[in-house]
All heavy atoms as TSV, in Angstrom:
chain	resi	resn	atom	element	x	y	z
A	1	MET	N	N	0.840	-1.168	-0.009
A	1	MET	CA	C	0.000	-0.004	0.001
A	1	MET	C	C	0.881	1.226	0.015
A	1	MET	O	O	1.795	1.343	0.784
A	1	MET	CB	C	-0.882	-0.032	1.229
A	1	MET	CG	C	-1.668	1.234	1.429
A	1	MET	SD	S	-2.737	1.181	2.880
A	1	MET	CE	C	-1.524	1.286	4.186
A	2	SER	N	N	0.609	2.175	-0.907
A	2	SER	CA	C	1.382	3.371	-0.938
A	2	SER	C	C	0.589	4.501	-0.320
A	2	SER	O	O	-0.633	4.487	-0.267
A	2	SER	CB	C	1.747	3.735	-2.395
A	2	SER	OG	O	0.567	4.020	-3.112
A	3	SER	N	N	1.298	5.506	0.153
A	3	SER	CA	C	0.629	6.621	0.790
A	3	SER	C	C	1.067	7.914	0.107
A	3	SER	O	O	2.229	8.288	0.166
A	3	SER	CB	C	0.987	6.670	2.251
A	3	SER	OG	O	0.504	7.839	2.848
A	4	ALA	N	N	0.135	8.571	-0.595
A	4	ALA	CA	C	0.450	9.798	-1.255
A	4	ALA	C	C	0.510	10.943	-0.237
A	4	ALA	O	O	1.282	11.878	-0.407
A	4	ALA	CB	C	-0.590	10.119	-2.312
A	5	SER	N	N	-0.271	10.880	0.784
A	5	SER	CA	C	-0.264	11.871	1.849
A	5	SER	C	C	-1.046	11.299	3.006
A	5	SER	O	O	-1.516	10.189	2.978
A	5	SER	CB	C	-0.910	13.162	1.356
A	5	SER	OG	O	-2.271	12.937	1.036
A	6	SER	N	N	-1.195	12.072	4.062
A	6	SER	CA	C	-1.992	11.611	5.171
A	6	SER	C	C	-2.886	12.752	5.634
A	6	SER	O	O	-2.642	13.919	5.303
A	6	SER	CB	C	-1.121	11.129	6.338
A	6	SER	OG	O	-0.380	12.177	6.870
A	7	ALA	N	N	-3.928	12.434	6.349
A	7	ALA	CA	C	-4.836	13.436	6.853
A	7	ALA	C	C	-4.953	13.277	8.341
A	7	ALA	O	O	-4.916	12.182	8.874
A	7	ALA	CB	C	-6.188	13.291	6.199
A	8	ARG	N	N	-5.119	14.375	9.019
A	8	ARG	CA	C	-5.328	14.377	10.448
A	8	ARG	C	C	-6.716	14.936	10.700
A	8	ARG	O	O	-7.024	16.035	10.309
A	8	ARG	CB	C	-4.256	15.219	11.129
A	8	ARG	CG	C	-4.284	15.120	12.622
A	8	ARG	CD	C	-3.094	15.844	13.231
A	8	ARG	NE	N	-1.864	15.333	12.751
A	8	ARG	CZ	C	-1.133	14.388	13.324
A	8	ARG	NH1	N	-1.559	13.858	14.444
A	8	ARG	NH2	N	0.000	13.985	12.839
A	9	SER	N	N	-7.529	14.169	11.347
A	9	SER	CA	C	-8.895	14.568	11.619
A	9	SER	C	C	-9.094	14.743	13.098
A	9	SER	O	O	-8.900	13.825	13.861
A	9	SER	CB	C	-9.855	13.503	11.069
A	9	SER	OG	O	-11.159	13.766	11.485
A	10	GLY	N	N	-9.431	15.945	13.533
A	10	GLY	CA	C	-9.664	16.212	14.941
A	10	GLY	C	C	-11.141	16.251	15.277
A	10	GLY	O	O	-11.548	16.991	16.170
A	11	LEU	N	N	-11.942	15.497	14.582
A	11	LEU	CA	C	-13.366	15.544	14.799
A	11	LEU	C	C	-13.769	14.867	16.092
A	11	LEU	O	O	-13.248	13.796	16.451
A	11	LEU	CB	C	-14.087	14.854	13.642
A	11	LEU	CG	C	-13.848	15.471	12.275
A	11	LEU	CD1	C	-14.436	14.577	11.176
A	11	LEU	CD2	C	-14.451	16.859	12.206
A	12	ARG	N	N	-14.684	15.516	16.806
A	12	ARG	CA	C	-15.229	14.984	18.057
A	12	ARG	C	C	-14.132	14.599	19.074
A	12	ARG	O	O	-14.210	13.588	19.735
A	12	ARG	CB	C	-16.136	13.804	17.789
A	12	ARG	CG	C	-17.344	14.207	16.973
A	12	ARG	CD	C	-18.395	13.122	16.961
A	12	ARG	NE	N	-19.550	13.586	16.264
A	12	ARG	CZ	C	-20.081	13.017	15.195
A	12	ARG	NH1	N	-19.553	11.916	14.729
A	12	ARG	NH2	N	-21.121	13.497	14.626
A	13	GLY	N	N	-13.091	15.409	19.164
A	13	GLY	CA	C	-12.090	15.215	20.162
A	13	GLY	C	C	-11.106	14.104	19.898
A	13	GLY	O	O	-10.307	13.733	20.748
A	14	ARG	N	N	-11.131	13.537	18.734
A	14	ARG	CA	C	-10.190	12.442	18.441
A	14	ARG	C	C	-9.264	12.888	17.319
A	14	ARG	O	O	-9.586	13.721	16.493
A	14	ARG	CB	C	-10.942	11.180	18.070
A	14	ARG	CG	C	-11.701	11.311	16.817
A	14	ARG	CD	C	-12.666	10.142	16.664
A	14	ARG	NE	N	-13.664	10.537	15.725
A	14	ARG	CZ	C	-13.742	10.044	14.482
A	14	ARG	NH1	N	-12.957	9.121	14.077
A	14	ARG	NH2	N	-14.645	10.502	13.653
A	15	THR	N	N	-8.107	12.285	17.295
A	15	THR	CA	C	-7.150	12.553	16.224
A	15	THR	C	C	-6.832	11.246	15.549
A	15	THR	O	O	-6.383	10.293	16.165
A	15	THR	CB	C	-5.852	13.163	16.797
A	15	THR	OG1	O	-6.201	14.379	17.456
A	15	THR	CG2	C	-4.871	13.471	15.693
A	16	VAL	N	N	-7.078	11.190	14.265
A	16	VAL	CA	C	-6.852	9.968	13.480
A	16	VAL	C	C	-5.921	10.317	12.321
A	16	VAL	O	O	-6.124	11.306	11.646
A	16	VAL	CB	C	-8.192	9.421	12.921
A	16	VAL	CG1	C	-7.934	8.213	12.081
A	16	VAL	CG2	C	-9.149	9.133	14.031
A	17	VAL	N	N	-4.885	9.524	12.132
A	17	VAL	CA	C	-4.011	9.707	10.985
A	17	VAL	C	C	-4.183	8.486	10.105
A	17	VAL	O	O	-3.888	7.353	10.506
A	17	VAL	CB	C	-2.534	9.860	11.401
A	17	VAL	CG1	C	-1.653	10.017	10.182
A	17	VAL	CG2	C	-2.390	11.054	12.331
A	18	VAL	N	N	-4.698	8.687	8.914
A	18	VAL	CA	C	-4.971	7.622	7.973
A	18	VAL	C	C	-4.404	8.026	6.619
A	18	VAL	O	O	-4.578	9.166	6.203
A	18	VAL	CB	C	-6.502	7.392	7.844
A	18	VAL	CG1	C	-6.792	6.293	6.830
A	18	VAL	CG2	C	-7.104	7.039	9.173
A	19	PRO	N	N	-3.672	7.148	5.951
A	19	PRO	CA	C	-3.095	7.517	4.662
A	19	PRO	C	C	-4.188	7.729	3.615
A	19	PRO	O	O	-5.192	7.006	3.593
A	19	PRO	CB	C	-2.218	6.310	4.298
A	19	PRO	CG	C	-2.768	5.184	5.067
A	19	PRO	CD	C	-3.356	5.762	6.327
A	20	LEU	N	N	-3.986	8.717	2.802
A	20	LEU	CA	C	-4.886	8.948	1.672
A	20	LEU	C	C	-4.183	8.395	0.445
A	20	LEU	O	O	-3.154	8.917	-0.004
A	20	LEU	CB	C	-5.175	10.449	1.518
A	20	LEU	CG	C	-5.908	11.060	2.717
A	20	LEU	CD1	C	-6.074	12.553	2.546
A	20	LEU	CD2	C	-7.257	10.395	2.903
A	21	ILE	N	N	-4.725	7.315	-0.089
A	21	ILE	CA	C	-4.085	6.579	-1.160
A	21	ILE	C	C	-4.551	7.045	-2.533
A	21	ILE	O	O	-5.544	7.761	-2.658
A	21	ILE	CB	C	-4.401	5.069	-1.013
A	21	ILE	CG1	C	-5.929	4.834	-1.156
A	21	ILE	CG2	C	-3.871	4.517	0.299
A	21	ILE	CD1	C	-6.307	3.357	-1.277
A	22	PRO	N	N	-3.799	6.659	-3.586
A	22	PRO	CA	C	-4.305	6.916	-4.943
A	22	PRO	C	C	-5.545	6.051	-5.175
A	22	PRO	O	O	-5.602	4.883	-4.774
A	22	PRO	CB	C	-3.177	6.476	-5.848
A	22	PRO	CG	C	-1.965	6.422	-4.988
A	22	PRO	CD	C	-2.467	6.116	-3.600
A	23	CYS	N	N	-6.556	6.635	-5.809
A	23	CYS	CA	C	-7.769	5.908	-6.126
A	23	CYS	C	C	-7.406	4.724	-7.025
A	23	CYS	O	O	-6.720	4.906	-8.031
A	23	CYS	CB	C	-8.745	6.847	-6.828
A	23	CYS	SG	S	-10.213	5.996	-7.479
A	24	PRO	N	N	-7.870	3.511	-6.719
A	24	PRO	CA	C	-7.568	2.364	-7.568
A	24	PRO	C	C	-8.215	2.453	-8.952
A	24	PRO	O	O	-7.790	1.775	-9.882
A	24	PRO	CB	C	-8.103	1.176	-6.786
A	24	PRO	CG	C	-9.014	1.724	-5.758
A	24	PRO	CD	C	-8.635	3.143	-5.541
A	25	CYS	N	N	-9.199	3.322	-9.098
A	25	CYS	CA	C	-9.899	3.491	-10.382
A	25	CYS	C	C	-9.178	4.444	-11.310
A	25	CYS	O	O	-8.965	4.137	-12.479
A	25	CYS	CB	C	-11.314	3.955	-10.109
A	25	CYS	SG	S	-12.307	4.246	-11.576
A	26	CYS	N	N	-8.783	5.628	-10.789
A	26	CYS	CA	C	-8.234	6.660	-11.658
A	26	CYS	C	C	-6.915	7.275	-11.176
A	26	CYS	O	O	-6.387	8.172	-11.816
A	26	CYS	CB	C	-9.269	7.758	-11.867
A	26	CYS	SG	S	-9.580	8.745	-10.389
A	27	GLN	N	N	-6.434	6.833	-10.005
A	27	GLN	CA	C	-5.147	7.278	-9.446
A	27	GLN	C	C	-5.130	8.697	-8.848
A	27	GLN	O	O	-4.094	9.171	-8.414
A	27	GLN	CB	C	-3.991	7.158	-10.468
A	27	GLN	CG	C	-3.782	5.735	-10.965
A	27	GLN	CD	C	-3.530	4.759	-9.819
A	27	GLN	OE1	O	-2.664	4.963	-8.997
A	27	GLN	NE2	N	-4.329	3.704	-9.755
A	28	ALA	N	N	-6.276	9.381	-8.800
A	28	ALA	CA	C	-6.349	10.645	-8.098
A	28	ALA	C	C	-6.246	10.378	-6.590
A	28	ALA	O	O	-6.707	9.325	-6.126
A	28	ALA	CB	C	-7.649	11.380	-8.416
A	29	THR	N	N	-5.691	11.282	-5.825
A	29	THR	CA	C	-5.550	11.067	-4.380
A	29	THR	C	C	-6.922	11.161	-3.695
A	29	THR	O	O	-7.633	12.143	-3.877
A	29	THR	CB	C	-4.595	12.077	-3.761
A	29	THR	OG1	O	-3.316	11.932	-4.397
A	29	THR	CG2	C	-4.413	11.856	-2.278
A	30	VAL	N	N	-7.251	10.134	-2.939
A	30	VAL	CA	C	-8.508	10.102	-2.189
A	30	VAL	C	C	-8.526	11.265	-1.188
A	30	VAL	O	O	-7.476	11.641	-0.673
A	30	VAL	CB	C	-8.629	8.741	-1.454
A	30	VAL	CG1	C	-9.787	8.713	-0.505
A	30	VAL	CG2	C	-8.715	7.610	-2.492
A	31	ARG	N	N	-9.694	11.805	-0.924
A	31	ARG	CA	C	-9.832	12.925	0.018
A	31	ARG	C	C	-10.873	12.633	1.076
A	31	ARG	O	O	-11.736	11.794	0.900
A	31	ARG	CB	C	-10.269	14.185	-0.760
A	31	ARG	CG	C	-9.252	14.659	-1.752
A	31	ARG	CD	C	-9.691	15.931	-2.395
A	31	ARG	NE	N	-8.752	16.307	-3.434
A	31	ARG	CZ	C	-8.983	17.203	-4.347
A	31	ARG	NH1	N	-10.154	17.852	-4.369
A	31	ARG	NH2	N	-8.085	17.504	-5.248
A	32	TYR	N	N	-10.739	13.382	2.201
A	32	TYR	CA	C	-11.709	13.321	3.296
A	32	TYR	C	C	-12.794	14.383	3.063
A	32	TYR	O	O	-12.513	15.472	2.626
A	32	TYR	CB	C	-11.047	13.639	4.639
A	32	TYR	CG	C	-10.392	12.453	5.252
A	32	TYR	CD1	C	-8.992	12.337	5.210
A	32	TYR	CD2	C	-11.112	11.501	5.915
A	32	TYR	CE1	C	-8.378	11.262	5.800
A	32	TYR	CE2	C	-10.489	10.416	6.509
A	32	TYR	CZ	C	-9.131	10.311	6.447
A	32	TYR	OH	O	-8.526	9.249	7.008
A	33	TYR	N	N	-14.014	14.031	3.442
A	33	TYR	CA	C	-15.129	14.959	3.406
A	33	TYR	C	C	-15.954	14.765	4.664
A	33	TYR	O	O	-15.870	13.707	5.298
A	33	TYR	CB	C	-16.009	14.696	2.167
A	33	TYR	CG	C	-15.309	14.901	0.879
A	33	TYR	CD1	C	-14.600	13.842	0.294
A	33	TYR	CD2	C	-15.327	16.122	0.222
A	33	TYR	CE1	C	-13.927	14.001	-0.905
A	33	TYR	CE2	C	-14.661	16.299	-0.989
A	33	TYR	CZ	C	-13.969	15.248	-1.548
A	33	TYR	OH	O	-13.319	15.436	-2.730
A	34	VAL	N	N	-16.752	15.763	5.005
A	34	VAL	CA	C	-17.653	15.655	6.157
A	34	VAL	C	C	-19.080	15.842	5.640
A	34	VAL	O	O	-19.387	16.843	4.968
A	34	VAL	CB	C	-17.335	16.702	7.224
A	34	VAL	CG1	C	-18.309	16.594	8.384
A	34	VAL	CG2	C	-15.901	16.550	7.722
A	35	SER	N	N	-19.924	14.902	5.969
A	35	SER	CA	C	-21.317	14.949	5.518
A	35	SER	C	C	-22.072	16.083	6.205
A	35	SER	O	O	-21.890	16.316	7.394
A	35	SER	CB	C	-22.004	13.613	5.822
A	35	SER	OG	O	-23.369	13.690	5.526
A	36	ASN	N	N	-22.956	16.719	5.457
A	36	ASN	CA	C	-23.813	17.749	6.064
A	36	ASN	C	C	-25.291	17.404	5.845
A	36	ASN	O	O	-26.150	18.258	5.973
A	36	ASN	CB	C	-23.486	19.124	5.544
A	36	ASN	CG	C	-23.679	19.254	4.042
A	36	ASN	OD1	O	-24.097	18.300	3.379
A	36	ASN	ND2	N	-23.366	20.409	3.476
A	37	THR	N	N	-25.569	16.138	5.537
A	37	THR	CA	C	-26.978	15.719	5.394
A	37	THR	C	C	-27.598	15.528	6.750
A	37	THR	O	O	-26.912	15.284	7.748
A	37	THR	CB	C	-27.082	14.400	4.592
A	37	THR	OG1	O	-26.458	13.364	5.348
A	37	THR	CG2	C	-26.454	14.518	3.221
A	38	GLU	N	N	-28.887	15.632	6.813
A	38	GLU	CA	C	-29.601	15.515	8.102
A	38	GLU	C	C	-29.373	14.164	8.762
A	38	GLU	O	O	-29.136	14.071	9.957
A	38	GLU	CB	C	-31.095	15.741	7.875
A	38	GLU	CG	C	-31.907	15.812	9.143
A	38	GLU	CD	C	-33.356	16.134	8.885
A	38	GLU	OE1	O	-33.627	16.943	7.987
A	38	GLU	OE2	O	-34.196	15.581	9.590
A	39	ASP	N	N	-29.393	13.101	7.974
A	39	ASP	CA	C	-29.226	11.754	8.535
A	39	ASP	C	C	-27.805	11.438	8.966
A	39	ASP	O	O	-27.606	10.568	9.821
A	39	ASP	CB	C	-29.693	10.701	7.527
A	39	ASP	CG	C	-31.195	10.686	7.332
A	39	ASP	OD1	O	-31.933	11.247	8.178
A	39	ASP	OD2	O	-31.626	10.119	6.299
A	40	HIS	N	N	-26.803	12.095	8.377
A	40	HIS	CA	C	-25.411	11.730	8.645
A	40	HIS	C	C	-24.559	12.975	8.914
A	40	HIS	O	O	-23.365	12.985	8.644
A	40	HIS	CB	C	-24.826	10.988	7.440
A	40	HIS	CG	C	-25.559	9.729	7.147
A	40	HIS	ND1	N	-26.446	9.625	6.098
A	40	HIS	CD2	C	-25.565	8.526	7.746
A	40	HIS	CE1	C	-26.956	8.411	6.078
A	40	HIS	NE2	N	-26.447	7.706	7.062
A	41	GLU	N	N	-25.128	13.998	9.511
A	41	GLU	CA	C	-24.400	15.208	9.760
A	41	GLU	C	C	-23.167	14.995	10.616
A	41	GLU	O	O	-23.229	14.378	11.666
A	41	GLU	CB	C	-25.279	16.270	10.432
A	41	GLU	CG	C	-24.615	17.605	10.514
A	41	GLU	CD	C	-25.560	18.731	10.974
A	41	GLU	OE1	O	-26.774	18.506	10.952
A	41	GLU	OE2	O	-25.049	19.785	11.297
A	42	GLY	N	N	-22.023	15.471	10.114
A	42	GLY	CA	C	-20.768	15.344	10.833
A	42	GLY	C	C	-20.018	14.047	10.586
A	42	GLY	O	O	-18.886	13.897	11.058
A	43	TRP	N	N	-20.610	13.108	9.883
A	43	TRP	CA	C	-19.913	11.849	9.580
A	43	TRP	C	C	-18.811	12.100	8.569
A	43	TRP	O	O	-19.005	12.808	7.593
A	43	TRP	CB	C	-20.878	10.802	9.040
A	43	TRP	CG	C	-21.885	10.271	10.024
A	43	TRP	CD1	C	-22.366	10.866	11.158
A	43	TRP	CD2	C	-22.555	9.021	9.910
A	43	TRP	NE1	N	-23.298	10.063	11.762
A	43	TRP	CE2	C	-23.432	8.922	11.011
A	43	TRP	CE3	C	-22.517	7.986	9.022
A	43	TRP	CZ2	C	-24.245	7.814	11.243
A	43	TRP	CZ3	C	-23.333	6.874	9.223
A	43	TRP	CH2	C	-24.173	6.792	10.320
A	44	VAL	N	N	-17.706	11.425	8.759
A	44	VAL	CA	C	-16.571	11.569	7.848
A	44	VAL	C	C	-16.636	10.454	6.806
A	44	VAL	O	O	-16.943	9.317	7.125
A	44	VAL	CB	C	-15.230	11.513	8.613
A	44	VAL	CG1	C	-14.044	11.540	7.660
A	44	VAL	CG2	C	-15.155	12.659	9.623
A	45	PHE	N	N	-16.313	10.816	5.560
A	45	PHE	CA	C	-16.228	9.803	4.523
A	45	PHE	C	C	-15.047	10.135	3.604
A	45	PHE	O	O	-14.554	11.255	3.603
A	45	PHE	CB	C	-17.540	9.668	3.718
A	45	PHE	CG	C	-17.981	10.902	2.958
A	45	PHE	CD1	C	-17.672	11.066	1.637
A	45	PHE	CD2	C	-18.732	11.876	3.598
A	45	PHE	CE1	C	-18.113	12.183	0.912
A	45	PHE	CE2	C	-19.163	12.990	2.909
A	45	PHE	CZ	C	-18.870	13.149	1.568
A	46	CYS	N	N	-14.587	9.129	2.912
A	46	CYS	CA	C	-13.456	9.283	1.989
A	46	CYS	C	C	-13.942	8.887	0.600
A	46	CYS	O	O	-14.668	7.911	0.429
A	46	CYS	CB	C	-12.316	8.327	2.368
A	46	CYS	SG	S	-11.744	8.591	4.045
A	47	ARG	N	N	-13.529	9.682	-0.374
A	47	ARG	CA	C	-13.895	9.346	-1.738
A	47	ARG	C	C	-12.885	9.949	-2.702
A	47	ARG	O	O	-12.136	10.855	-2.372
A	47	ARG	CB	C	-15.312	9.798	-2.075
A	47	ARG	CG	C	-15.474	11.302	-2.247
A	47	ARG	CD	C	-16.853	11.600	-2.796
A	47	ARG	NE	N	-17.140	13.004	-2.834
A	47	ARG	CZ	C	-16.829	13.817	-3.826
A	47	ARG	NH1	N	-16.188	13.398	-4.863
A	47	ARG	NH2	N	-17.160	15.092	-3.772
A	48	CYS	N	N	-12.944	9.437	-3.899
A	48	CYS	CA	C	-12.139	9.982	-4.990
A	48	CYS	C	C	-12.702	11.341	-5.376
A	48	CYS	O	O	-13.916	11.511	-5.442
A	48	CYS	CB	C	-12.209	9.038	-6.193
A	48	CYS	SG	S	-11.329	9.634	-7.638
A	49	PRO	N	N	-11.834	12.328	-5.592
A	49	PRO	CA	C	-12.343	13.626	-5.992
A	49	PRO	C	C	-13.023	13.587	-7.373
A	49	PRO	O	O	-13.767	14.491	-7.734
A	49	PRO	CB	C	-11.119	14.526	-6.033
A	49	PRO	CG	C	-9.976	13.610	-6.155
A	49	PRO	CD	C	-10.391	12.335	-5.496
A	50	ASN	N	N	-12.804	12.541	-8.125
A	50	ASN	CA	C	-13.440	12.365	-9.451
A	50	ASN	C	C	-14.708	11.535	-9.372
A	50	ASN	O	O	-15.238	11.133	-10.386
A	50	ASN	CB	C	-12.445	11.727	-10.413
A	50	ASN	CG	C	-11.255	12.589	-10.677
A	50	ASN	OD1	O	-11.372	13.817	-10.739
A	50	ASN	ND2	N	-10.116	11.980	-10.799
A	51	HIS	N	N	-15.159	11.252	-8.142
A	51	HIS	CA	C	-16.381	10.463	-7.944
A	51	HIS	C	C	-17.501	11.076	-8.751
A	51	HIS	O	O	-17.730	12.254	-8.717
A	51	HIS	CB	C	-16.751	10.406	-6.481
A	51	HIS	CG	C	-17.908	9.556	-6.159
A	51	HIS	ND1	N	-17.808	8.172	-6.121
A	51	HIS	CD2	C	-19.176	9.848	-5.873
A	51	HIS	CE1	C	-18.979	7.681	-5.797
A	51	HIS	NE2	N	-19.842	8.696	-5.645
A	52	SER	N	N	-18.173	10.259	-9.516
A	52	SER	CA	C	-19.279	10.653	-10.380
A	52	SER	C	C	-18.839	11.343	-11.655
A	52	SER	O	O	-19.348	11.076	-12.711
A	52	SER	CB	C	-20.297	11.523	-9.645
A	52	SER	OG	O	-20.845	10.819	-8.569
A	53	ALA	N	N	-17.885	12.256	-11.570
A	53	ALA	CA	C	-17.477	13.016	-12.768
A	53	ALA	C	C	-16.917	12.108	-13.882
A	53	ALA	O	O	-17.181	12.324	-15.057
A	53	ALA	CB	C	-16.434	14.061	-12.389
A	54	THR	N	N	-16.202	11.085	-13.481
A	54	THR	CA	C	-15.629	10.176	-14.471
A	54	THR	C	C	-16.189	8.759	-14.354
A	54	THR	O	O	-15.664	7.842	-14.974
A	54	THR	CB	C	-14.072	10.105	-14.295
A	54	THR	OG1	O	-13.820	9.581	-12.995
A	54	THR	CG2	C	-13.446	11.451	-14.464
A	55	GLY	N	N	-17.211	8.594	-13.539
A	55	GLY	CA	C	-17.762	7.266	-13.347
A	55	GLY	C	C	-17.038	6.486	-12.247
A	55	GLY	O	O	-17.346	5.356	-11.995
A	56	CYS	N	N	-16.092	7.131	-11.613
A	56	CYS	CA	C	-15.348	6.477	-10.519
A	56	CYS	C	C	-16.305	6.305	-9.337
A	56	CYS	O	O	-17.028	7.226	-8.980
A	56	CYS	CB	C	-14.170	7.342	-10.127
A	56	CYS	SG	S	-13.196	6.615	-8.814
A	57	ASP	N	N	-16.280	5.130	-8.712
A	57	ASP	CA	C	-17.192	4.873	-7.614
A	57	ASP	C	C	-16.498	4.610	-6.277
A	57	ASP	O	O	-17.067	4.038	-5.369
A	57	ASP	CB	C	-18.159	3.738	-7.956
A	57	ASP	CG	C	-17.428	2.411	-8.147
A	57	ASP	OD1	O	-16.198	2.381	-8.110
A	57	ASP	OD2	O	-18.120	1.392	-8.299
A	58	PHE	N	N	-15.243	5.050	-6.127
A	58	PHE	CA	C	-14.505	4.833	-4.907
A	58	PHE	C	C	-15.041	5.800	-3.821
A	58	PHE	O	O	-14.880	6.991	-3.899
A	58	PHE	CB	C	-13.013	5.088	-5.110
A	58	PHE	CG	C	-12.158	4.639	-3.965
A	58	PHE	CD1	C	-11.725	3.317	-3.887
A	58	PHE	CD2	C	-11.812	5.501	-2.954
A	58	PHE	CE1	C	-10.948	2.903	-2.834
A	58	PHE	CE2	C	-11.034	5.078	-1.882
A	58	PHE	CZ	C	-10.590	3.779	-1.812
A	59	TRP	N	N	-15.698	5.205	-2.802
A	59	TRP	CA	C	-16.360	5.975	-1.759
A	59	TRP	C	C	-16.599	5.091	-0.548
A	59	TRP	O	O	-17.118	4.001	-0.676
A	59	TRP	CB	C	-17.722	6.470	-2.282
A	59	TRP	CG	C	-18.452	7.420	-1.417
A	59	TRP	CD1	C	-18.510	8.762	-1.560
A	59	TRP	CD2	C	-19.259	7.099	-0.260
A	59	TRP	NE1	N	-19.319	9.308	-0.591
A	59	TRP	CE2	C	-19.792	8.298	0.222
A	59	TRP	CE3	C	-19.577	5.920	0.394
A	59	TRP	CZ2	C	-20.598	8.354	1.333
A	59	TRP	CZ3	C	-20.416	5.978	1.509
A	59	TRP	CH2	C	-20.906	7.193	1.952
A	60	PHE	N	N	-16.175	5.535	0.650
A	60	PHE	CA	C	-16.343	4.766	1.875
A	60	PHE	C	C	-16.601	5.703	3.053
A	60	PHE	O	O	-15.982	6.778	3.140
A	60	PHE	CB	C	-15.071	3.961	2.210
A	60	PHE	CG	C	-14.752	2.874	1.261
A	60	PHE	CD1	C	-13.825	3.050	0.253
A	60	PHE	CD2	C	-15.362	1.624	1.378
A	60	PHE	CE1	C	-13.496	2.040	-0.605
A	60	PHE	CE2	C	-15.044	0.598	0.515
A	60	PHE	CZ	C	-14.115	0.799	-0.487
A	61	TRP	N	N	-17.459	5.287	4.002
A	61	TRP	CA	C	-17.489	5.933	5.295
A	61	TRP	C	C	-16.117	5.741	5.932
A	61	TRP	O	O	-15.397	4.805	5.581
A	61	TRP	CB	C	-18.582	5.354	6.184
A	61	TRP	CG	C	-19.957	5.733	5.750
A	61	TRP	CD1	C	-20.928	4.856	5.327
A	61	TRP	CD2	C	-20.555	7.033	5.701
A	61	TRP	NE1	N	-22.070	5.551	5.003
A	61	TRP	CE2	C	-21.874	6.893	5.226
A	61	TRP	CE3	C	-20.110	8.304	5.995
A	61	TRP	CZ2	C	-22.724	7.955	5.052
A	61	TRP	CZ3	C	-20.972	9.385	5.834
A	61	TRP	CH2	C	-22.250	9.216	5.362
A	62	GLU	N	N	-15.763	6.593	6.880
A	62	GLU	CA	C	-14.411	6.595	7.471
A	62	GLU	C	C	-13.924	5.222	7.921
A	62	GLU	O	O	-12.843	4.777	7.543
A	62	GLU	CB	C	-14.362	7.602	8.610
A	62	GLU	CG	C	-13.006	7.706	9.267
A	62	GLU	CD	C	-13.009	8.695	10.428
A	62	GLU	OE1	O	-14.058	8.875	11.066
A	62	GLU	OE2	O	-11.935	9.275	10.663
A	63	MET	N	N	-14.706	4.519	8.733
A	63	MET	CA	C	-14.249	3.222	9.265
A	63	MET	C	C	-14.255	2.148	8.170
A	63	MET	O	O	-13.438	1.229	8.215
A	63	MET	CB	C	-15.088	2.806	10.466
A	63	MET	CG	C	-14.870	3.701	11.680
A	63	MET	SD	S	-13.107	4.047	12.073
A	63	MET	CE	C	-12.532	2.421	12.496
A	64	GLU	N	N	-15.132	2.267	7.174
A	64	GLU	CA	C	-15.072	1.338	6.035
A	64	GLU	C	C	-13.805	1.562	5.234
A	64	GLU	O	O	-13.209	0.610	4.742
A	64	GLU	CB	C	-16.303	1.544	5.140
A	64	GLU	CG	C	-17.591	1.149	5.783
A	64	GLU	CD	C	-18.787	1.578	4.946
A	64	GLU	OE1	O	-18.660	2.497	4.078
A	64	GLU	OE2	O	-19.871	1.011	5.157
A	65	TYR	N	N	-13.388	2.833	5.114
A	65	TYR	CA	C	-12.132	3.143	4.425
A	65	TYR	C	C	-10.930	2.531	5.181
A	65	TYR	O	O	-10.030	1.959	4.570
A	65	TYR	CB	C	-11.980	4.660	4.282
A	65	TYR	CG	C	-10.690	5.116	3.658
A	65	TYR	CD1	C	-10.481	4.889	2.270
A	65	TYR	CD2	C	-9.705	5.759	4.364
A	65	TYR	CE1	C	-9.290	5.292	1.676
A	65	TYR	CE2	C	-8.536	6.169	3.773
A	65	TYR	CZ	C	-8.325	5.930	2.422
A	65	TYR	OH	O	-7.163	6.349	1.829
A	66	VAL	N	N	-10.949	2.666	6.494
A	66	VAL	CA	C	-9.869	2.072	7.306
A	66	VAL	C	C	-9.840	0.547	7.080
A	66	VAL	O	O	-8.773	-0.025	6.885
A	66	VAL	CB	C	-10.046	2.421	8.792
A	66	VAL	CG1	C	-9.079	1.595	9.649
A	66	VAL	CG2	C	-9.852	3.910	9.027
A	67	ALA	N	N	-10.996	-0.092	7.066
A	67	ALA	CA	C	-11.063	-1.534	6.827
A	67	ALA	C	C	-10.547	-1.857	5.417
A	67	ALA	O	O	-9.840	-2.876	5.217
A	67	ALA	CB	C	-12.492	-2.056	7.008
A	68	TYR	N	N	-10.883	-1.034	4.438
A	68	TYR	CA	C	-10.362	-1.223	3.072
A	68	TYR	C	C	-8.851	-1.185	3.061
A	68	TYR	O	O	-8.209	-2.009	2.433
A	68	TYR	CB	C	-10.946	-0.140	2.143
A	68	TYR	CG	C	-10.361	-0.164	0.765
A	68	TYR	CD1	C	-10.885	-0.986	-0.210
A	68	TYR	CD2	C	-9.267	0.648	0.449
A	68	TYR	CE1	C	-10.338	-1.012	-1.492
A	68	TYR	CE2	C	-8.706	0.625	-0.816
A	68	TYR	CZ	C	-9.241	-0.207	-1.792
A	68	TYR	OH	O	-8.683	-0.227	-3.040
A	69	LEU	N	N	-8.259	-0.214	3.773
A	69	LEU	CA	C	-6.824	-0.093	3.844
A	69	LEU	C	C	-6.181	-1.314	4.486
A	69	LEU	O	O	-5.158	-1.809	3.992
A	69	LEU	CB	C	-6.397	1.165	4.587
A	69	LEU	CG	C	-6.770	2.507	3.961
A	69	LEU	CD1	C	-6.386	3.653	4.899
A	69	LEU	CD2	C	-6.107	2.671	2.599
A	70	VAL	N	N	-6.791	-1.810	5.555
A	70	VAL	CA	C	-6.252	-2.994	6.249
A	70	VAL	C	C	-6.319	-4.211	5.301
A	70	VAL	O	O	-5.353	-4.971	5.226
A	70	VAL	CB	C	-7.035	-3.253	7.541
A	70	VAL	CG1	C	-6.676	-4.600	8.132
A	70	VAL	CG2	C	-6.764	-2.139	8.536
A	71	ASP	N	N	-7.430	-4.360	4.595
A	71	ASP	CA	C	-7.568	-5.489	3.694
A	71	ASP	C	C	-6.651	-5.396	2.492
A	71	ASP	O	O	-6.224	-6.402	1.957
A	71	ASP	CB	C	-9.014	-5.623	3.211
A	71	ASP	CG	C	-9.947	-6.065	4.329
A	71	ASP	OD1	O	-9.438	-6.592	5.347
A	71	ASP	OD2	O	-11.175	-5.920	4.153
A	72	ALA	N	N	-6.381	-4.185	2.046
A	72	ALA	CA	C	-5.536	-3.974	0.856
A	72	ALA	C	C	-4.088	-4.197	1.216
A	72	ALA	O	O	-3.252	-4.458	0.443
A	72	ALA	CB	C	-5.739	-2.579	0.294
């Protein structure tokens, strides 16, 4: 697993350092986002910045992304 960069998230009093990898679909660096929807407000998710624009479907909630990294 390669790491293009890392992100530090201080959400809800915790600090998590997780590598942001190249997207396996298009090689763009995966990014962190915070949901602002009513059902998931404040939830962190990771996705390719090209999600939808190029048909790339790389998208995970934060802990699913961590599990993806462990499995990869």
